[in-house]
N, C-alpha and C positions, 0 to 999 in steps of 0.2 A: 581903264583905271588900274593902277598898279596896286598890288597888295601892300598893306602897311608893313614896314620893316619893324621888327621888335627892337626896342632900345638896347643899347649896350650899357651894362652896368659895371662900374669899377668897385670891387669889394673894399678898396682902401678909402673910397669917398662915395659911399653908397647913399643914394637918395631913397630912404626907406619907404616913404609914402608912394613914390612912383614905382618902386620895386614891388610893393604889395599890390598896387592898383593893376599892374601888368601881370600879377601872379608869377613874378620872376623866379628864376632858379639859377643858382651859380654853384659851381663846385671846382675844387682844385687842390693844389698842394703848395705848401710853403716849407722851405728848409727850417728845421727846428732853430737853427742859429738866428733866423730872422725874428723869432719871438724871444726877445732879449730877456724878459723877466722869467720866462719858462726855462730858457737855456741856463740862466744863473742858478736855477733850482736843481740842476742836474749835476752829476759828477764832473769836476773840471776836465775840460778837454774832450768831452764826449758829444757835445752838441753838434759839432761840425760833421761827425761821421754817423749821426743818428738818422734813422729813416725819416722821410719827409712827413710833415703833419698834413693829414688829409682833412678836408672840410667840405661842408655842403650848407647852402643857405637857400631857403625858399620864402617867398613873400605871399601874404594872404590878406585879402580885404574881406572882413566878416560883417555881415549885416547885423546891426544892433537894433534892439527894440526901441522904437520912438526916437532915434537919434541918428547921427552920422555913422557911417561904417567904421569899424575898428581896424586899425593897421597892426598886423601881426608879422613877426619875423621868426622863422624856425631855423635854429642853428644846430649843426651836429659836427663833431670833430673827433678824430682819433690820432693818438700819438704814442710812440714807444720811447720811453726815457730811461736813462741809466742813473740810478741812485745809489747811495751807500746804505747798506743794511745797518741799522742801529744796534743790532744784537751782536753780529760777528765782524762788523766794519769792513765787509767785503762788498764788491760791486754787485748790483742786482738790476734786473730789467723789470720795468713796470709798464703795463699797457694802460693808457688812459682813454676813456671813452666818455665824451660829454654830449648831451643832447638836451636842449632847452628851447622853450618858446617864449617870446617877449611880446607884450602888448605895448604899443607906442601911443602916447597921448601928447597933446599940445601943452608945452610948458613944464618946467621943473616942479612948480608947486602942485600941479594936477598929478604929475607922476608920483611925487612923494606922498600925497594924500591917498591916491588909489593903491599905491604899493603897500601901505600900512594896513589897508582894509581888505586887500585881495590876496588870494592864494597865488595869483599869476605874478610873473615878474613884469614890472611896469617900468618903462623908460621914457624919457622925454624925447619927442620926435625931433630929429635933426635932418638937415638936407645933406649932410656929409658925414655919415657914420663910418668910422674905421672898423670894418668887420674883423680885421685881423686882431685888433685889440680885444674885441668882444670874444672871439674864439680863444684867444690866449687867456683871458680872464676865466672862461669856463674850464679850460684845461688845468689852470692853476688850482681851481677849486677841487679838481679830481685827484690832485696829488695826495698820497697818504700822509697823515700827520706824523706818524712814526714809521718810516719805511723799514720793512724787515722781511726776510725770506720766510716762507711757510716752514721750511726746514733748511737750516743753514748748511752750506756745502761741506764744511769741515766742522768737526766737533769743537765746541767752545772749551778751551782749557780752563781747568779749575785750579786755583792757586792752592798748593798743598801746605804752604807755611801757615795758613790760617786754621788748619784742622788741629784739634788737640791731640797730643801724642798718646795720652792715656785718658781713660774716663775720669772726669773730675768727680770728687765726692759730692753727694747730695748736699745742698746748702743747709738742710735742716737735720742732718745726721747727728750732729753734736747735741742739738736740742732734744731729739728723740731719745738719745742715750740718757740724758739728764732726767727726762721725764720718767723713764723706766726705772730710775733709781740707780742706775749704774754710773760709773765714773765717766769722765770725758774720754772719748776715743782719741787715740794719738794720731 
């Protein structure tokens, strides 16, 4: 009798239930340019030369109390992207690191109901999950809302025309002089 050969799984058409049942594990790299939405979020022209996105997927079947086993997918991904600092408007590099676990259930309705009641991320079970899309979604969530350097490389220039040339008189100086009984200052 020959030993059973483990199944080959395609991350672009992943049968999540079978992957979890087998305790499957996949890892690899995708060019950043292949993740179009993430590439669009970076500085123009930088996605093609950016380091590859690394990812890892593992499947797990967990025993549930009094019911059928739960299907879990654990995803992790890392990417380095080039963004524009919103403070100095110069290029900056940002390391993204995403890690999340997903519980898969039968049907969209069950997923929506469980997702609202649970702290876990719940998705509807599908026989052909595009894991690249899932990884891209997680990396997009890791992008900073307002990208900026911790310390900008060049000092930010301050416009000098906005500074007053001499100290303006106090707005209530005239009123104070009247109140003291003196005349209005010139």
